[in-house]
C-alpha positions in Angstrom: 132.8 130.1 123.9 130.2 129.8 121.1 127.6 128.9 122.8 128.0 131.7 124.9 127.4 134.2 121.7 124.3 132.5 121.2 122.9 132.6 125.0 119.3 134.9 125.9 121.8 136.1 128.0 123.9 137.5 125.1 121.0 138.3 122.9 119.2 140.1 125.7 122.6 142.6 126.0 122.7 143.0 122.1 119.0 143.9 122.5 119.2 146.8 124.7 122.3 147.9 123.1 120.3 148.2 119.7 117.4 149.9 122.0 120.1 152.3 122.9 121.4 153.3 119.6 117.7 153.6 118.3 117.2 156.2 121.4 119.9 158.3 120.5 119.5 158.0 116.3 115.6 159.4 117.5 117.0 161.9 119.5 119.3 162.8 116.9 116.5 162.8 114.0 114.1 164.5 116.0 116.4 167.8 116.1 117.3 167.6 112.8 116.1 170.3 110.3 114.3 169.4 108.4 112.9 166.4 110.3 112.7 163.5 108.1 109.3 162.2 109.5 109.0 159.3 107.7 112.7 157.8 109.0 111.7 159.3 112.4 108.6 157.2 112.6 110.7 153.7 111.2 112.8 154.4 114.0 110.5 154.9 116.8 109.1 151.8 115.4 112.1 149.8 115.6 112.3 151.1 119.2 109.1 149.7 120.1 109.5 146.3 118.6 113.1 145.9 120.3 111.5 147.1 123.4 108.4 144.5 123.3 111.3 142.1 122.2 113.9 142.8 125.5 110.4 142.6 127.8 109.8 138.9 126.1 113.3 137.9 126.9 113.6 139.2 130.6 110.2 137.4 131.2 111.2 134.1 129.9 115.1 134.6 131.7 113.5 135.8 135.3 109.6 134.4 135.2 107.4 135.9 137.9 106.9 134.2 140.8 103.6 132.9 141.8 101.6 134.8 144.5 
């Protein structure tokens, strides 16, 4: 059971959930008045980092087939 909590598949799910949460936060922050530009930039940077981590993990779990 404990190994399932630390599996790459579980990590991928956690990253996707965090990415979705950040999407919601970016949407909310971009419509807030006044807009906190610094916070918005930090959220977007974190979201981009998560997207890169998700892509790398997906490739490691399901490597592309040779041509």
